[in-house]
N, C-alpha and C positions, 0 to 999 in steps of 0.2 A: 504494500500500500504506500502511495506517495505521501511524503511528509506534508505536502500542501493540503491534503485532505483534512489535516488537523487544524489548519489555520482558518479562521472565520473570514475568509475573503468575501463571501457573499454578504456578511454583516457589514464589512467595511464599505462595500458598494451601497448597501442599504443606508448606512450613515451618511454617505456622500449625497445620495438623492434627497434625503430628508434635509440635509444642510442647504442644498441648492434650492429646494422647494421652500424652505423656511425663509431664506433670504429674499426670494421673489415675493412671498407673502408679506414680509415686513415692508418691502418697497410699495406693494399695492395698498397696504394699510394707510400709507400717507396720502394716497390718491382718492380712496373711497370716502364719501361722506358717511355720517352716522347711520342714515337710513339704509344705505347699501350694506354696511357692516352688519346691521341688524338682520337683514334678510339672509345674508350669508350664514350668520349664526344659526338661524332657524333651519336653513337647508342642511347644514352640518348635523343638527340634532335629528332631523327626520331621516337622513341617510344613515346615521348611526343606529337608529332604532331598527331599520330594515336589516342592516348587517347583523345586528345582535339577534334578531328574531330568526334569521336564516341559520345562524350558528346554534341557537338554543334548541332548534328542532332536530338536532342531530342525536338526541338522547337515544341510545340503543334500546331495543325491545327488552323489557324485563329489568331495566336499570333505573326506572323512574324514581323509586324510593331511595336508591343510592344517591341519585342526583339531588333529590330534595334534602336528604340528611347531610350531604356534603355542604350545601349552602348554609344550613342551620348551624352545623358544628363549626364550619369555617368562620361564619359571622360571629359566633360566640368567642372563638379564639382571637379573632381580630379585635373585638371589643376589649377583651382581657389584656391583650398586648398593647392596645391603643395605637394601632398601626397608623391611623389617621394623623395622630399627633407626631409620630416618628417621621412620617413622610413629609409633613408640614415643616417640621424642624429641619429636615434634610434639605428641602427645597429652599427654605429661607437661608440656610447656610451657604448653599450654592449661589443664591442671589447676592449675598454679602461678599462671598469670595470673588465673584466676577464683577462686583460693584454695579449691579443692574438695578435700575430704579423703576422698572415696569411693575405696576401694582398687581398684574395678573400673571406674573412670572411663574409662581409655584403652581397655580391652577393649570396653566398651559403645559408646564413640564409634566405633571402627573397625568393629566388627561391624555396628552399625546403618547406618553409612555404606555399607558394602559391600552390604548387603541392600536398602537403599532406592535405591541409585544404579546398580546393575548390572542390566541387563535391557532388553528391547526397549521396554517402556512408557516408560522414561526417555528413550531415544534418539528413538523415533518421536514421543512426546508433545511433547518439547521442540522437535523440528524442525517439527511441525505448527503449534505455537504461533508459532514464529519466522517461518514462511513465510506462513501463512494466518490466523493469529489464532485457530485452533481449539484449544480447551483441554479438550474433553470427555475425552480420554484422560488428561490430567493430573489432572482432577477425580476420575476413577475411581481413579487411582494415589494421589492425596492421601487419599481415603477409606480405601483399603486400608492405606496407611502409617500413618495415624492410629490405626486399630484395632490394627495390629501393634505400634506404639510403646507402647501400654498394656501389652502383655505383656512387651515387651523392657525397658521402664523398670522394671517391677515386679521384674525379675530382675537386670538389669545396673546399674540406678541412673541417675544424672543424666547420665552420658556419652551416653546415647541422645538426650537433648535437644540436646546440642551437635553432633550429627551434621547439624543443619540448616546449619551453616557450610560444610562441604565440599559439601553438597547444593546450596547456592546457587552455589558456584564451578563445579561440574561441570554440573549440570542446567541452571542458569540460563545458564551460559556457552554451552551447546549452542544454547539458544534465541536468544541474541544473535548467534551466529555461523552460524545456520541457513542463511542465503542462500549463504554461501561453502561450506558443507559439503554442501549438497543433492546435488550430483552424485556425491559419493563413496558415499552411503548407498543402494546398490541393495538390492533385496529379498534377494539372496543374502548380501550383506555384513551386513545386519541379522540374518539368520538365523544367520550365523557368530558374530557378536558375542553373540547370545542364547545360543548353545550354549556358548561359552567362559564366558560369565557364569554359565551354569547349573552348569558344573563347579566354578567357584569357590564358588557357593552350596552345592553338595553338600559341598565341603570344609569350609565353615563349619558345616554341619549335623553333620558328623562330629566337629568340634571341640567343638561345644555338647554333644553326647552323650558326650564323652570316649571315643570309639571309636578315636581316633588323633590324633596331632599333625601337622597339615599346615600348612605355612607359606603361608597364603593370600596374605598381603601381598606376598611375593616372586613370586607367580604373576600379580600384577596387570598387568605388562607384556604378558602374553599378549593382552590386549584391544587393544593397539596393534599387536602383531606380526601378529595375525590379519587386521587391516585391510590391512597391507602385503602379506602373502602371498596373501590372497584377490584383491586387485587385480592382482597379478603373475600369478596363476593364470588369472584371467579374460582378461587380455591374451594369455596363452599359448594359451588355447583359441580365441580369436578369430583368431589369426595362422595 
C-alpha cells in the first residue's frame, strides 16, 4: 500500500475549496444589502432541512429504537459534559487568538463544522482514501462544501473559514486511522451514523430558520453512542 494512502490529501483539497469559497462569500457579504443576506439565510436553512431529512431517513430496518436511544443517551451525555459551553469557549479562544472581531465568528465556525463534517460522505470518503487511495468521493464533497461555504460565509462571516481546522482533525484523522477503523464501519453502522447526523443537521436547519432553539452541540455524543449501541445490537442479533 502506498504511503500516500495514509495522508489526508482529499481533506487538504476539501480545506482549500472551503477556504476559497469562504473568501468569495466574505467578499459578497460586503456587496449584499441586509434584505438579500436575509433571504440567503432563509434559503440556507431550508436547504439544510432537506439535506438533514434525506440523511435521517437512512435508518436501517429494525434499528429505529437504537437510533432513538442513541439520540437520548447522547443528548444526556452532552448535557452532563456541557459540550455547548466547551465548544463556545473553544470558539471564543480561536476568535481571540486570531484577533477576529466578527460577532458571529463562533456560531459560523461551529455551524459550518457540523454541516461539513457530519455525514456519510465524510466517513466513507475518508476511509476510502485511507485504505485504497481513492479520493473521488472527497473530491465531490470538496466541490459541494466549497459552493456551500460561499453562502455560509456571506451570512455567518469569517468563522466559516476557520471550520477547516476541526475538519482537518476529524476528517483527516479518519483517513489516517482508516486501517484500524475499517472493521467497525459496516454498511448498517454507516447508515446509522448518517441518520443520526441527519437529525443533527435538521436541528441546525431549525436553528438557522429561528423555528426553535435546539442544543445541537450537546447532541453530538449521539454519533458515538450510536456506534456502540449498533455494534451491541448486531452482536445480539447474531447470538
